[in-house]
C-alpha positions as CSV (number, residue, x, y, z in Angstrom):
1,M,0.0,0.0,0.0
2,A,1.3,3.4,-0.9
3,D,1.0,6.0,1.9
4,N,-1.1,8.2,-0.3
5,W,-3.4,5.7,-1.9
6,Y,-6.8,5.7,-0.2
7,P,-10.4,6.6,-1.1
8,T,-12.2,9.8,-0.1
9,I,-16.0,10.2,-0.2
10,D,-17.6,13.4,-1.4
11,P,-20.4,13.8,1.2
12,D,-22.3,16.1,-1.2
13,V,-22.6,13.4,-3.8
14,C,-22.8,10.3,-1.6
15,A,-26.2,8.6,-1.6
16,R,-25.5,6.7,1.6
17,C,-26.3,3.4,-0.1
18,M,-23.4,1.6,1.6
19,Q,-22.3,-0.1,-1.6
20,C,-18.7,0.7,-0.7
21,V,-19.0,-0.7,2.8
22,E,-20.6,-3.9,1.4
23,F,-18.1,-4.2,-1.4
24,C,-14.7,-3.7,0.3
25,P,-13.3,-6.9,1.7
26,H,-10.4,-5.0,3.4
27,G,-12.3,-3.1,6.0
28,V,-11.5,0.3,4.6
29,Y,-15.1,1.5,5.3
30,E,-17.6,1.4,8.1
31,K,-21.1,2.7,8.4
32,R,-21.2,5.5,11.0
33,D,-24.2,7.7,11.7
34,G,-25.9,6.4,8.6
35,A,-23.1,7.2,6.2
36,P,-20.1,5.4,4.9
37,M,-16.8,6.5,6.4
38,V,-13.2,5.7,5.5
39,V,-11.9,4.3,8.8
40,D,-8.8,2.3,7.8
41,P,-7.2,3.9,4.8
42,A,-4.0,1.9,5.4
43,S,-5.8,-1.3,4.5
44,C,-6.7,0.0,1.0
45,V,-5.0,-2.1,-1.7
46,E,-2.9,0.2,-3.9
47,F,-4.5,0.9,-7.3
48,C,-7.7,-1.0,-6.4
49,R,-10.7,1.0,-7.5
50,G,-13.4,-1.7,-6.9
51,C,-15.3,0.5,-4.4
52,Q,-15.3,3.4,-6.8
53,K,-16.8,1.2,-9.5
54,A,-19.4,-0.1,-7.1
55,C,-20.5,3.4,-6.2
56,D,-23.4,4.3,-8.5
57,A,-23.5,7.9,-7.2
58,G,-19.8,8.5,-8.2
59,A,-18.9,9.8,-4.8
60,I,-15.6,8.0,-4.3
61,F,-12.3,9.5,-5.4
62,F,-8.7,8.5,-5.3
63,P,-5.5,10.5,-5.6
64,G,-5.2,12.1,-9.0
65,D,-8.9,11.9,-9.8
66,R,-9.5,15.6,-9.3
């Protein structure tokens, strides 16, 4: 894992569907107060974008996306 490779969630775009929480097998996300949160960015697999693809709302971004 690269130190700077982890997802961020745009709260203005997030639909709170929890698809990212359900998708990620690495425990990067947790549901907190009804919304997904990145709780363990160090567990994100470098260059994996599976959660981003699973997010129908397009709320997940990685370094270099913006």
